[in-house]
C-alpha positions, -999 to 999 in steps of 0.1 A, spaced: -142 538 -664 -149 575 -669 -121 596 -683 -126 628 -664 -135 641 -630 -173 646 -626 -184 682 -629 -208 677 -600 -185 660 -576 -148 658 -569 -140 693 -579 -110 713 -568 -131 733 -544 -141 703 -523 -128 703 -487 -97 683 -480 -103 652 -457 -85 652 -424 -68 618 -428 -56 595 -456 -85 571 -455 -109 600 -457 -91 610 -489 -94 574 -502 -131 573 -497 -135 608 -513 -119 594 -544 -147 569 -548 -163 541 -527 -178 525 -558 -145 522 -575 -130 506 -543 -159 481 -543 -153 471 -579 -116 467 -574 -123 446 -543 -145 424 -564 -118 418 -589 -94 410 -560 -119 385 -547 -120 366 -581 -82 364 -580 -77 349 -546 -106 325 -551 -88 308 -579 -54 312 -562 -50 275 -551 -62 260 -584 -28 261 -601 -12 243 -571 -37 215 -572 -34 211 -609 4 210 -606 2 183 -579 -22 162 -601 0 166 -632 31 154 -614 14 125 -597 -3 114 -629 31 115 -647 49 95 -620 20 70 -618 21 64 -655 -14 77 -662 -29 80 -697 -14 108 -719 -49 121 -726 -55 127 -689 -22 146 -687 -31 168 -717 -65 176 -702 -49 186 -669 -22 207 -687 -49 224 -708 -69 232 -677 -38 246 -660 -32 269 -691 -69 280 -690 -66 290 -653 -33 308 -659 -49 328 -688 -79 337 -667 -58 347 -637 -36 369 -660 -65 386 -676 -82 394 -643 -48 407 -629 -43 429 -660 -78 444 -655 -73 449 -618 -39 466 -622 -52 489 -650 -82 499 -629 -62 505 -598 -38 527 -618 -66 547 -632 -81 553 -597 -46 563 -584 -40 588 -613 -75 603 -606 -64 608 -569 -32 625 -580 -51 647 -605 -75 658 -577 -48 664 -552 -28 686 -575 -58 706 -586 -68 711 -550 -33 723 -540 -33 748 -569 -68 760 -560 -58 765 -524 -27 784 -535 -48 808 -556 -73 814 -529 -66 845 -507 -48 848 -485 -21 835 -509 5 836 -480 -11 804 -467 13 784 -490 48 794 -499 56 791 -536 84 766 -531 62 743 -510 34 745 -536 59 736 -563 72 706 -543 37 693 -536 24 697 -572 55 682 -589 66 654 -565 46 648 -533 11 645 -548 19 615 -570 27 588 -544 -2 600 -522 -27 599 -551 -13 567 -564 -18 549 -531 -56 554 -535 -58 527 -562 -42 500 -541 -52 511 -506 -81 487 -502 -76 461 -529 -40 452 -522 -43 440 -486 -76 423 -495 -61 405 -525 -29 395 -508 -45 383 -475 -71 364 -495 -43 346 -515 -25 338 -483 -56 324 -467 -65 304 -497 -30 289 -503 -23 283 -467 -56 265 -462 -49 243 -492 -14 235 -479 -27 227 -444 -52 203 -461 -23 186 -479 2 183 -450 -4 202 -417 31 196 -403 49 208 -433 27 239 -433 36 245 -397 73 245 -405 67 271 -433 46 293 -410 73 293 -384 97 310 -408 74 340 -412 67 346 -374 98 367 -367 88 392 -395 58 403 -374 83 417 -349 111 433 -370 90 447 -399 70 474 -379 102 485 -360 122 490 -391 94 507 -409 90 532 -381 126 541 -386 121 546 -423 90 568 -417 110 592 -395 136 596 -423 109 601 -450 93 629 -430 127 646 -426 134 642 -463 101 657 -474 107 687 -451 142 693 -466 129 689 -502 104 717 -494 132 739 -482 151 732 -514 120 742 -535 115 773 -514 152 781 -517 150 778 -555 122 803 -556 141 827 -534 173 823 -555 154 833 -586 142 864 -567 177 871 -556 172 864 -520 194 833 -512 228 820 -519 240 785 -528 255 775 -494 222 766 -477 211 746 -508 243 727 -509 239 715 -473 202 707 -480 209 684 -509 236 667 -488 210 661 -461 187 646 -487 215 623 -498 221 612 -462 183 606 -456 180 586 -487 210 564 -478 195 558 -443 162 548 -460 179 524 -483 199 509 -454 167 500 -435 148 490 -466 173 466 -480 181 452 -445 144 444 -442 144 428 -476 174 407 -467 158 394 -435 126 386 -453 144 367 -481 164 348 -455 131 337 -438 117 326 -472 148 304 -479 145 288 -444 109 279 -455 123 260 -485 148 242 -463 119 231 -441 99 218 -471 129 199 -485 138 183 -451 103 173 -441 90 166 -476 120 145 -484 115 125 -452 78 119 -459 85 109 -495 113 84 -485 91 69 -458 61 67 -481 39 91 -461 33 115 -489 35 118 -527 62 137 -547 34 158 -561 27 171 -526 62 183 -522 61 200 -556 28 217 -545 45 230 -513 75 244 -532 51 262 -556 29 271 -527 57 288 -507 64 310 -537 27 319 -537 30 327 -500 63 347 -502 50 370 -530 18 381 -513 35 383 -479 61 406 -494 33 426 -511 16 430 -478 48 443 -462 53 467 -491 17 479 -487 22 485 -450 54 504 -458 36 525 -484 6 531 -460 28 544 -432 49 566 -456 18 579 -474 1 588 -441 32 609 -433 32 626 -467 -6 632 -467 -4 649 -433 25 671 -445 6 681 -476 -26 689 -456 -7 709 -430 14 728 -455 -16 739 -475 -36 746 -443 -66 725 -457 -96 723 -434 -129 705 -433 -138 670 -445 -147 661 -480 -178 642 -488 -179 641 -526 -165 614 -548 -151 613 -583 
């Protein structure tokens, strides 16, 4: 991975894309393709640990040879190390791409502020963008494509494997996730409105700080503004943690379904204990990527709002067509 922005492309004088995904492509299609490839490797091997766990438990309960158990455990360890190494590389690469996006955006804002007419961007707004707003927008570039690809791939792989093991138990698990399709978008829309209001207030605070230094503004407006930021943050937390509570509750209902159906099938001899163990582990592998997809969607919607505010504040125009 290169350590600097190319001198031929991705310079601070490139035009600003009109939307968030245009900005993502500007930061490098090749990088997104490589990150997607690493994501593909991860979700392809996603079901292997579940199958190995199932076989280890079944071999142990059926009194298989100790040599077979050692082989399966060694294979499980090898898969875990491989999965961890690929995940480490993926996370580091995504972070690098995200930091490059932040670097480009900050450089572009500074260049725009220095380009006549300088009145196109107030000093306080420029300060807010460079110090605070650019980082989450640039950071999203690294995970924008790979995160949904990886997590959806893991979900498809694990769910397909669990359906193969026991379709009815998988149906009970899937039913616990259905309500989230309804309440997550509604609650996220409420969060987005408060994020947009918070960003606008923070810009007013930055602008007020500049005016205070110049002797043009008292403390009273600033006091009310930081109070408004506090209120906006508390509203965001209220919706965010309520969403997390409901999602966790749905996950626990999934475990209840596994224990009820799985216990019944084991008692009646319709399945093996290893299958129930695989479902318990599999649900964890479903809950984590499902939560990651929800987090990605939340970040996407918030980042789209922040990108639009940055673009409008700096009065960027045109569409960029160069990559880093």
